[in-house]
Each structure stands twice: as C-alpha cells, then as structure tokens.
MDAnalysis code that builds the backbone (N, CA, C; Angstrom):
import MDAnalysis as mda
import numpy as np

u = mda.Universe.empty(546, n_residues=182, atom_resindex=np.repeat(np.arange(182), 3), trajectory=True)
u.add_TopologyAttr("name", ["N", "CA", "C"] * 182)
u.add_TopologyAttr("resid", np.arange(1, 183))
u.add_TopologyAttr("resname", ["UNK", "UNK", "UNK", "UNK", "UNK", "UNK", "UNK", "UNK", "UNK", "UNK", "UNK", "UNK", "UNK", "UNK", "UNK", "UNK", "UNK", "UNK", "UNK", "UNK", "UNK", "UNK", "UNK", "UNK", "UNK", "UNK", "UNK", "UNK", "UNK", "UNK", "UNK", "UNK", "UNK", "UNK", "UNK", "UNK", "UNK", "UNK", "UNK", "UNK", "UNK", "UNK", "UNK", "UNK", "UNK", "UNK", "UNK", "UNK", "UNK", "UNK", "UNK", "UNK", "UNK", "UNK", "UNK", "UNK", "UNK", "UNK", "UNK", "UNK", "UNK", "UNK", "UNK", "UNK", "UNK", "UNK", "UNK", "UNK", "UNK", "UNK", "UNK", "UNK", "UNK", "UNK", "UNK", "UNK", "UNK", "UNK", "UNK", "UNK", "UNK", "UNK", "UNK", "UNK", "UNK", "UNK", "UNK", "UNK", "UNK", "UNK", "UNK", "UNK", "UNK", "UNK", "UNK", "UNK", "UNK", "UNK", "UNK", "UNK", "UNK", "UNK", "UNK", "UNK", "UNK", "UNK", "UNK", "UNK", "UNK", "UNK", "UNK", "UNK", "UNK", "UNK", "UNK", "UNK", "UNK", "UNK", "UNK", "UNK", "UNK", "UNK", "UNK", "UNK", "UNK", "UNK", "UNK", "UNK", "UNK", "UNK", "UNK", "UNK", "UNK", "UNK", "UNK", "UNK", "UNK", "UNK", "UNK", "UNK", "UNK", "UNK", "UNK", "UNK", "UNK", "UNK", "UNK", "UNK", "UNK", "UNK", "UNK", "UNK", "UNK", "UNK", "UNK", "UNK", "UNK", "UNK", "UNK", "UNK", "UNK", "UNK", "UNK", "UNK", "UNK", "UNK", "UNK", "UNK", "UNK", "UNK", "UNK", "UNK", "UNK", "UNK", "UNK", "UNK", "UNK", "UNK", "UNK", "UNK", "UNK", "UNK"])
u.atoms.positions = np.array([
    [0.858, -1.172, 0.000],
    [0.000, 0.000, 0.000],
    [0.897, 1.226, 0.000],
    [0.658, 2.092, -0.932],
    [1.493, 3.290, -0.909],
    [0.701, 4.452, -0.346],
    [1.367, 5.596, -0.204],
    [0.761, 6.738, 0.458],
    [-0.481, 7.251, -0.252],
    [-0.622, 6.981, -1.552],
    [-1.765, 7.505, -2.277],
    [-3.069, 6.798, -1.915],
    [-3.002, 5.558, -1.470],
    [-4.245, 4.893, -1.140],
    [-4.376, 4.615, 0.340],
    [-3.637, 5.307, 1.152],
    [-3.692, 5.136, 2.596],
    [-5.104, 5.348, 3.114],
    [-5.818, 6.318, 2.611],
    [-7.148, 6.605, 3.134],
    [-8.187, 5.581, 2.733],
    [-7.880, 4.723, 1.769],
    [-8.805, 3.646, 1.471],
    [-9.006, 2.810, 2.735],
    [-7.993, 2.744, 3.578],
    [-8.062, 2.013, 4.837],
    [-8.506, 2.924, 5.967],
    [-8.029, 4.166, 5.973],
    [-8.144, 5.003, 7.146],
    [-9.400, 5.849, 7.253],
    [-9.937, 6.321, 6.172],
    [-11.025, 7.283, 6.277],
    [-10.464, 8.649, 6.641],
    [-11.325, 9.600, 6.869],
    [-10.888, 10.966, 7.159],
    [-11.172, 11.286, 8.613],
    [-10.120, 11.586, 9.385],
    [-10.333, 11.939, 10.780],
    [-9.449, 13.092, 11.193],
    [-9.441, 14.133, 10.414],
    [-8.601, 15.281, 10.739],
    [-8.908, 15.811, 12.129],
    [-10.166, 15.856, 12.489],
    [-10.554, 16.338, 13.804],
    [-10.740, 15.108, 14.683],
    [-9.903, 14.975, 15.694],
    [-9.927, 13.783, 16.524],
    [-10.758, 14.047, 17.772],
    [-12.047, 14.186, 17.636],
    [-12.893, 14.370, 18.804],
    [-14.009, 13.346, 18.758],
    [-14.489, 12.906, 19.913],
    [-15.539, 11.893, 19.919],
    [-16.816, 12.383, 19.259],
    [-17.040, 13.698, 19.244],
    [-18.261, 14.233, 18.655],
    [-18.233, 14.210, 17.136],
    [-17.047, 14.199, 16.545],
    [-16.971, 14.246, 15.079],
    [-16.936, 12.863, 14.461],
    [-16.851, 11.825, 15.280],
    [-16.682, 10.472, 14.781],
    [-17.751, 10.075, 13.760],
    [-19.007, 10.399, 14.017],
    [-20.073, 9.969, 13.131],
    [-20.116, 10.761, 11.836],
    [-19.458, 11.903, 11.778],
    [-19.507, 12.717, 10.565],
    [-18.307, 12.492, 9.667],
    [-17.370, 11.618, 10.066],
    [-16.192, 11.374, 9.242],
    [-16.559, 10.616, 7.979],
    [-15.938, 11.014, 6.875],
    [-16.111, 10.299, 5.625],
    [-14.776, 10.258, 4.919],
    [-14.505, 9.161, 4.248],
    [-13.266, 9.039, 3.492],
    [-13.283, 10.022, 2.332],
    [-12.171, 10.653, 2.104],
    [-12.031, 11.586, 0.990],
    [-11.366, 10.848, -0.166],
    [-12.096, 9.950, -0.769],
    [-11.589, 9.110, -1.846],
    [-12.135, 9.630, -3.168],
    [-11.266, 9.745, -4.153],
    [-11.662, 10.191, -5.484],
    [-11.617, 8.987, -6.407],
    [-12.747, 8.703, -7.013],
    [-12.838, 7.578, -7.939],
    [-12.352, 8.014, -9.322],
    [-11.767, 7.100, -10.082],
    [-11.362, 7.460, -11.447],
    [-12.607, 7.654, -12.306],
    [-12.481, 8.429, -13.377],
    [-13.647, 8.609, -14.251],
    [-14.005, 7.281, -14.929],
    [-15.286, 7.129, -15.278],
    [-15.717, 5.900, -15.946],
    [-15.068, 5.778, -17.315],
    [-14.952, 6.883, -18.026],
    [-14.295, 6.915, -19.332],
    [-12.842, 7.315, -19.099],
    [-11.924, 6.393, -19.245],
    [-10.521, 6.649, -18.927],
    [-9.748, 7.334, -20.052],
    [-10.419, 7.678, -21.160],
    [-9.721, 8.331, -22.275],
    [-9.082, 9.644, -21.847],
    [-9.825, 10.473, -21.108],
    [-9.266, 11.751, -20.652],
    [-8.066, 11.519, -19.749],
    [-8.171, 10.525, -18.868],
    [-7.077, 10.228, -17.953],
    [-5.850, 9.744, -18.725],
    [-6.070, 8.955, -19.763],
    [-4.945, 8.466, -20.580],
    [-4.271, 9.625, -21.305],
    [-5.067, 10.571, -21.824],
    [-4.482, 11.744, -22.501],
    [-3.652, 12.559, -21.513],
    [-4.182, 12.747, -20.306],
    [-3.450, 13.499, -19.291],
    [-2.181, 12.759, -18.888],
    [-2.256, 11.449, -18.732],
    [-1.072, 10.655, -18.382],
    [-0.012, 10.767, -19.468],
    [-0.423, 10.681, -20.718],
    [0.534, 10.827, -21.831],
    [1.178, 12.206, -21.826],
    [0.372, 13.231, -21.574],
    [0.914, 14.590, -21.505],
    [1.960, 14.696, -20.410],
    [1.648, 14.180, -19.215],
    [2.584, 14.273, -18.100],
    [3.852, 13.462, -18.343],
    [3.729, 12.331, -19.033],
    [4.907, 11.521, -19.354],
    [5.842, 12.251, -20.316],
    [5.291, 13.043, -21.220],
    [6.088, 13.734, -22.231],
    [6.728, 15.004, -21.713],
    [6.323, 15.470, -20.536],
    [6.850, 16.716, -19.989],
    [7.444, 16.457, -18.610],
    [8.724, 16.739, -18.454],
    [9.364, 16.491, -17.154],
    [9.328, 17.727, -16.255],
    [9.178, 18.898, -16.845],
    [9.126, 20.125, -16.051],
    [7.699, 20.360, -15.587],
    [7.527, 20.953, -14.421],
    [6.166, 21.215, -13.923],
    [5.352, 22.062, -14.894],
    [4.076, 21.791, -14.890],
    [3.143, 22.512, -15.749],
    [2.588, 23.710, -14.985],
    [1.674, 24.389, -15.613],
    [1.003, 25.521, -14.972],
    [-0.490, 25.218, -14.928],
    [-1.144, 25.759, -13.936],
    [-2.577, 25.614, -13.805],
    [-3.220, 26.804, -14.517],
    [-4.188, 26.520, -15.369],
    [-4.860, 27.558, -16.139],
    [-6.275, 27.722, -15.613],
    [-6.575, 28.918, -15.125],
    [-7.896, 29.206, -14.598],
    [-8.876, 29.523, -15.701],
    [-10.175, 29.523, -15.397],
    [-11.189, 29.806, -16.423],
    [-11.079, 31.226, -16.972],
    [-10.430, 32.130, -16.208],
    [-10.263, 33.509, -16.676],
    [-8.955, 33.699, -17.440],
    [-8.210, 32.605, -17.679],
    [-6.952, 32.689, -18.416],
    [-5.734, 32.895, -17.532],
    [-5.922, 33.116, -16.251],
    [-4.777, 33.299, -15.340],
    [-4.032, 31.978, -15.198],
    [-2.687, 32.074, -15.261],
    [-1.839, 30.899, -15.122],
    [-1.052, 30.967, -13.820],
    [-0.977, 29.839, -13.147],
    [-0.187, 29.721, -11.929],
    [0.711, 28.497, -12.092],
    [2.028, 28.670, -11.993],
    [2.912, 27.494, -12.128],
    [2.726, 26.539, -10.941],
    [2.723, 25.240, -11.238],
    [2.608, 24.241, -10.179],
    [3.982, 24.014, -9.554],
    [4.097, 24.086, -8.245],
    [5.368, 23.740, -7.599],
    [5.709, 22.275, -7.895],
    [6.990, 21.952, -7.945],
    [7.436, 20.606, -8.298],
    [6.789, 19.524, -7.430],
    [6.700, 19.677, -6.092],
    [6.057, 18.613, -5.306],
    [4.591, 18.388, -5.688],
    [3.877, 19.449, -6.022],
    [2.480, 19.322, -6.438],
    [2.407, 18.621, -7.791],
    [3.324, 18.976, -8.695],
    [3.376, 18.352, -10.016],
    [3.654, 16.854, -9.889],
    [4.604, 16.482, -9.020],
    [4.933, 15.064, -8.822],
    [3.737, 14.317, -8.230],
    [3.034, 14.935, -7.286],
    [1.846, 14.309, -6.705],
    [0.772, 14.127, -7.782],
    [0.597, 15.126, -8.621],
    [-0.375, 15.039, -9.711],
    [-0.038, 13.873, -10.639],
    [1.231, 13.704, -10.953],
    [1.641, 12.594, -11.819],
    [1.293, 11.250, -11.191],
    [1.512, 11.121, -9.892],
    [1.206, 9.859, -9.206],
    [-0.300, 9.612, -9.162],
    [-1.078, 10.668, -8.939],
    [-2.536, 10.537, -8.906],
    [-3.040, 10.107, -10.278],
    [-2.569, 10.760, -11.323],
    [-3.006, 10.439, -12.679],
    [-2.604, 9.017, -13.043],
    [-1.392, 8.609, -12.654],
    [-0.930, 7.243, -12.931],
    [-1.861, 6.223, -12.281],
    [-2.216, 6.451, -11.026],
    [-3.103, 5.519, -10.323],
    [-4.492, 5.497, -10.958],
    [-5.031, 6.672, -11.262],
    [-6.377, 6.731, -11.839],
    [-6.410, 6.151, -13.251],
    [-5.335, 6.305, -13.979],
    [-5.271, 5.738, -15.324],
    [-5.388, 4.210, -15.254],
    [-4.879, 3.623, -14.169],
    [-4.972, 2.177, -13.960],
    [-6.325, 1.783, -13.369],
    [-7.213, 2.780, -13.171],
    [-8.545, 2.495, -12.638],
    [-8.612, 2.464, -11.124],
    [-7.543, 2.901, -10.443],
    [-7.516, 2.875, -8.984],
    [-8.142, 4.140, -8.409],
    [-8.792, 3.997, -7.271],
    [-9.280, 5.156, -6.517],
    [-8.089, 5.791, -5.815],
    [-8.173, 7.086, -5.563],
    [-7.048, 7.809, -4.972],
    [-7.542, 8.660, -3.819],
    [-6.697, 8.776, -2.810],
    [-6.996, 9.648, -1.695],
    [-5.695, 10.204, -1.160],
    [-5.658, 11.497, -0.929],
    [-4.478, 12.146, -0.381],
    [-4.804, 12.684, 1.000],
    [-3.817, 12.686, 1.873],
    [-4.032, 13.165, 3.234],
    [-2.720, 13.743, 3.754],
    [-2.788, 14.802, 4.539],
    [-1.564, 15.330, 5.136],
    [-0.867, 14.261, 5.966],
    [0.442, 14.257, 5.951],
    [1.230, 13.207, 6.570],
    [1.237, 13.291, 8.096],
    [0.897, 14.422, 8.688],
    [0.948, 14.543, 10.143],
    [-0.375, 14.164, 10.803],
    [-1.190, 13.523, 10.103],
    [-2.503, 13.114, 10.562],
    [-2.401, 12.081, 11.680],
    [-3.344, 12.098, 12.599],
    [-3.346, 11.149, 13.695],
    [-4.286, 9.987, 13.397],
    [-3.897, 8.791, 13.852],
    [-4.656, 7.576, 13.607],
    [-5.047, 6.930, 14.923],
    [-6.165, 6.244, 14.913],
    [-6.516, 5.398, 16.046],
    [-5.659, 4.139, 15.964],
    [-5.657, 3.359, 17.033],
    [-4.883, 2.117, 16.998],
    [-5.454, 1.161, 15.953],
    [-6.763, 1.147, 15.769],
    [-7.354, 0.267, 14.762],
    [-6.968, 0.697, 13.355],
    [-6.960, 1.998, 13.098],
    [-6.561, 2.492, 11.780],
    [-5.096, 2.158, 11.497],
    [-4.233, 2.362, 12.477],
    [-2.811, 2.058, 12.301],
    [-2.614, 0.563, 12.074],
    [-3.348, -0.261, 12.821],
    [-3.244, -1.710, 12.653],
    [-3.681, -2.113, 11.243],
    [-4.772, -1.541, 10.766],
    [-5.247, -1.845, 9.408],
    [-4.224, -1.436, 8.363],
    [-3.623, -0.277, 8.545],
    [-2.621, 0.203, 7.603],
    [-1.411, -0.732, 7.563],
    [-1.017, -1.253, 8.719],
    [0.151, -2.148, 8.795],
    [-0.204, -3.593, 8.470],
    [-1.484, -3.899, 8.396],
    [-1.879, -5.269, 8.094],
    [-1.689, -6.211, 9.277],
    [-1.862, -5.691, 10.496],
    [-1.744, -6.506, 11.707],
    [-3.005, -6.322, 12.536],
    [-3.175, -7.174, 13.524],
    [-4.332, -7.023, 14.400],
    [-4.114, -5.835, 15.338],
    [-5.200, -5.346, 15.902],
    [-5.089, -4.251, 16.857],
    [-4.295, -4.700, 18.076],
    [-4.483, -5.951, 18.510],
    [-3.731, -6.468, 19.659],
    [-2.228, -6.487, 19.378],
    [-1.855, -6.857, 18.170],
    [-0.433, -6.849, 17.801],
    [0.105, -5.431, 17.818],
    [-0.673, -4.489, 17.311],
    [-0.228, -3.098, 17.321],
    [-0.055, -2.600, 18.758],
    [-0.991, -2.912, 19.630],
    [-0.890, -2.487, 21.029],
    [0.379, -3.071, 21.661],
    [0.683, -4.321, 21.330],
    [1.922, -4.927, 21.836],
    [3.135, -4.149, 21.336],
    [3.129, -3.764, 20.059],
    [4.230, -2.967, 19.513],
    [4.355, -1.633, 20.248],
    [3.234, -1.035, 20.581],
    [3.256, 0.232, 21.321],
    [3.833, 0.017, 22.721],
    [3.404, -1.048, 23.378],
    [3.898, -1.343, 24.720],
    [5.392, -1.650, 24.713],
    [5.890, -2.190, 23.594],
    [7.321, -2.495, 23.452],
    [8.108, -1.304, 22.910],
    [7.452, -0.160, 22.776],
    [8.068, 1.091, 22.309],
    [8.624, 0.984, 20.887],
    [7.963, 0.174, 20.054],
    [8.354, 0.063, 18.651],
    [7.839, 1.254, 17.842],
    [6.751, 1.848, 18.307],
    [6.132, 2.988, 17.628],
    [5.781, 4.053, 18.662],
    [6.050, 5.321, 18.343],
    [5.637, 6.378, 19.271],
    [4.126, 6.610, 19.191],
    [3.546, 7.053, 20.286],
    [2.123, 7.350, 20.327],
    [1.875, 8.423, 21.373],
    [0.676, 8.977, 21.333],
    [0.244, 9.968, 22.314],
    [-1.054, 9.478, 22.926],
    [-1.258, 9.827, 24.171],
    [-2.529, 9.506, 24.830],
    [-3.428, 10.733, 24.754],
    [-4.722, 10.495, 24.616],
    [-5.689, 11.578, 24.588],
    [-6.052, 11.938, 26.020],
    [-5.467, 12.997, 26.533],
    [-5.758, 13.455, 27.892],
    [-5.487, 12.381, 28.917],
    [-6.426, 12.198, 29.818],
    [-6.289, 11.208, 30.884],
    [-6.874, 9.858, 30.488],
    [-7.318, 9.709, 29.260],
    [-7.946, 8.458, 28.833],
    [-6.888, 7.427, 28.490],
    [-7.339, 6.221, 28.212],
    [-6.414, 5.173, 27.789],
    [-6.309, 5.093, 26.275],
    [-7.029, 5.965, 25.572],
    [-6.996, 5.968, 24.109],
    [-5.661, 6.516, 23.609],
    [-5.105, 5.834, 22.625],
    [-3.820, 6.239, 22.070],
    [-4.002, 6.672, 20.628],
    [-3.171, 7.596, 20.201],
    [-3.156, 8.052, 18.815],
    [-1.736, 7.986, 18.298],
    [-1.632, 7.619, 17.032],
    [-0.339, 7.524, 16.370],
    [-0.331, 8.493, 15.204],
    [0.815, 9.020, 14.880],
    [0.935, 9.899, 13.724],
    [1.135, 9.043, 12.461],
    [0.430, 9.406, 11.422],
    [0.539, 8.686, 10.156],
    [1.991, 8.600, 9.719],
    [2.715, 9.690, 9.869],
    [4.123, 9.724, 9.475],
    [4.923, 8.634, 10.200],
    [4.694, 8.459, 11.494],
    [5.411, 7.448, 12.268],
    [5.038, 6.036, 11.824],
    [3.765, 5.817, 11.545],
    [3.312, 4.495, 11.113],
    [3.909, 4.145, 9.748],
    [3.914, 5.117, 8.825],
    [4.498, 4.872, 7.506],
    [6.002, 4.644, 7.603],
    [6.683, 5.377, 8.475],
    [8.124, 5.188, 8.660],
    [8.404, 3.799, 9.225],
    [7.600, 3.353, 10.181],
    [7.754, 2.011, 10.748],
    [7.548, 0.960, 9.660],
    [6.486, 1.130, 8.866],
    [6.202, 0.188, 7.784],
    [7.373, 0.114, 6.806],
    [7.907, 1.266, 6.425],
    [9.029, 1.292, 5.486],
    [10.278, 0.661, 6.094],
    [10.513, 0.929, 7.381],
    [11.678, 0.356, 8.068],
    [11.562, -1.173, 8.116],
    [10.377, -1.682, 8.414],
    [10.169, -3.130, 8.461],
    [10.305, -3.756, 7.071],
    [9.824, -3.066, 6.059],
    [9.986, -3.572, 4.689],
    [11.467, -3.694, 4.334],
    [12.240, -2.677, 4.682],
    [13.675, -2.695, 4.396],
    [14.366, -3.819, 5.157],
    [13.980, -4.023, 6.412],
    [14.558, -5.126, 7.198],
    [14.241, -6.475, 6.547],
    [12.995, -6.643, 6.079],
    [12.626, -7.898, 5.414],
    [13.422, -8.086, 4.133],
    [13.571, -7.003, 3.368],
    [14.364, -7.091, 2.129],
    [15.798, -7.492, 2.424],
    [16.380, -6.895, 3.459],
    [17.765, -7.208, 3.819],
    [17.903, -8.667, 4.232],
    [16.953, -9.157, 5.040],
    [17.011, -10.563, 5.460],
    [16.866, -11.486, 4.262],
    [15.964, -11.166, 3.354],
    [15.774, -11.993, 2.166],
    [17.023, -11.978, 1.293],
    [17.627, -10.798, 1.128],
    [18.872, -10.709, 0.356],
    [19.968, -11.559, 0.985],
    [20.055, -11.538, 2.324],
    [21.058, -12.332, 3.025],
    [20.791, -13.821, 2.852],
    [19.528, -14.221, 2.954],
    [19.189, -15.637, 2.753],
    [19.503, -16.074, 1.320],
    [19.220, -15.206, 0.368],
    [19.522, -15.516, -1.031],
    [21.022, -15.649, -1.240],
    [21.790, -14.733, -0.623],
    [23.244, -14.802, -0.738],
    [23.770, -16.100, -0.130],
    [23.261, -16.475, 1.044],
    [23.704, -17.708, 1.698],
    [23.347, -18.933, 0.860],
    [22.140, -18.945, 0.297],
    [21.734, -20.065, -0.550],
    [22.625, -20.158, -1.774],
    [22.972, -19.017, -2.319],
    [23.857, -18.998, -3.482],
    [25.248, -19.506, -3.097],
    [25.773, -19.029, -1.944],
    [27.089, -19.474, -1.467],
    [27.105, -20.968, -1.191],
    [25.987, -21.508, -0.705],
    [25.897, -22.933, -0.398],
    [25.624, -23.778, -1.637],
    [25.469, -23.124, -2.790],
    [25.254, -23.843, -4.041],
    [23.843, -24.371, -4.221],
    [22.901, -23.854, -3.457],
    [21.527, -24.359, -3.556],
    [20.877, -24.027, -4.893],
    [21.316, -22.964, -5.531],
    [20.740, -22.620, -6.827],
    [21.288, -23.509, -7.933],
    [22.439, -24.141, -7.654],
    [23.048, -25.031, -8.645],
    [22.578, -26.468, -8.482],
    [21.938, -26.772, -7.367],
    [21.519, -28.144, -7.071],
    [20.350, -28.551, -7.958],
    [20.303, -29.835, -8.271],
    [19.202, -30.397, -9.022],
    [17.952, -30.368, -8.145],
    [16.805, -30.163, -8.734],
    [15.561, -30.064, -7.975],
    [15.296, -31.333, -7.171],
    [15.617, -32.494, -7.723],
    [15.376, -33.746, -6.995],
    [16.297, -33.845, -5.778],
    [17.547, -33.344, -5.891],
    [18.452, -33.332, -4.733],
    [17.902, -32.429, -3.639],
    [17.358, -31.307, -4.039],
    [16.788, -30.363, -3.084],
    [15.580, -30.979, -2.391],
    [14.712, -31.621, -3.164],
    [13.519, -32.256, -2.605],
    [13.910, -33.351, -1.617],
    [14.920, -34.120, -1.941],
    [15.395, -35.186, -1.048],
    [15.963, -34.602, 0.244],
    [16.752, -33.544, 0.149],
    [17.323, -32.901, 1.343],
    [16.210, -32.312, 2.203],
    [15.215, -31.755, 1.586],
    [14.086, -31.190, 2.318],
    [13.311, -32.294, 3.039],
    [13.100, -33.419, 2.373],
    [12.405, -34.551, 2.981],
    [13.176, -35.071, 4.192],
    [14.495, -35.181, 4.066],
    [15.329, -35.633, 5.190],
    [15.276, -34.641, 6.352],
    [15.313, -33.365, 6.044],
    [15.288, -32.336, 7.087],
    [13.962, -32.354, 7.847],
    [12.878, -32.639, 7.160],
    [11.573, -32.686, 7.802],
    [11.432, -33.878, 8.735],
    [12.164, -34.960, 8.459],
    [12.107, -36.136, 9.307],
    [12.824, -35.905, 10.631],
    [13.780, -35.020, 10.661],
    [14.576, -34.787, 11.886],
    [13.843, -34.081, 12.932],
])
C-alpha cells in the first residue's frame, strides 16, 4: 500500500474528537468511468518532465510547484490504472485500529508494539486511548519492509554461497524430505 491509497483504509479523521466520529467520511476520489481523458493526461505528463502551470477559467496561469506536479503525476498514474485515490496530510493522527489496518496486523499486535516502544504514540488526555501519527506508522512500515528485504537478500546470498541454486531439484527435494524427518 502506498501513500496515495492510505485513506482507502483510514477514512478521514482530521478532527480527533468523539463528537466528530459519526460525521467522518473518506475523501476518496474515484477514477472517471471513461478513462480516455485520464490516458491523454497521463501521456501529456509523461512527455513533460518540467512542472506545468494551472490555467484558470479567466486565463490566469499559476505554475505548479514541483512537489504538487509530482503528486499530480502519481494521482493520474493511479487513476489511469482504474484505482481510486486519496491524499491526506502526513501529520494526521490515527486510532490504533486504523494504524493496525494500515500495517496489516491485528489491533492487539499493534498495542503490543506500542507497549514495546516500537512505535511512538500519544494519549488523549487522561484516557487510555492512544493516537499515532501517520508519518510514524508509515516510517515504521518502510523500516520493516527494508529489514525484510535485507534478510531476504542475506538468505539468497547464503543459498547462493551454499550452491543451492546449482543443485538439481530432486536433490533439493530429497534434502528437504530428510530435514523434515529430523
């Protein structure tokens, strides 16, 4: 899950108060049914590396800052593929359930991570409710992904050093069968 579809899981909770809970709605933008316009826009953005300008109905032009232009390219790319898109400020606060959903773990697992100080959080006043910053959750997710990649690379290197990629499949199957018996 990348940052563009984070709200597909999270919904919109900019205001973290118990009174606003029932009025929250996800700010998700669906792609148009006819993707021809989106394809034309995607082709235009692919052909131009410099930021474009926004043209108002009165003819006024405003240049798009590079970060906005890059975000626009990512949004158009996702919508061209038929994906829904949602953008949200990165300093947004999440409930423990929202953070757990974003990480693909149970709420109990997330609470354990919080208790083990794996992720920073804030408490809401004197209550036991905790809130996490989206930025911290995404950083944790990225850090864990990198750790998994590193471990996989190391396992691949070890398998290569041990000649497992050169072994015949039947030899591998036999060694695996023997290992399972032990």
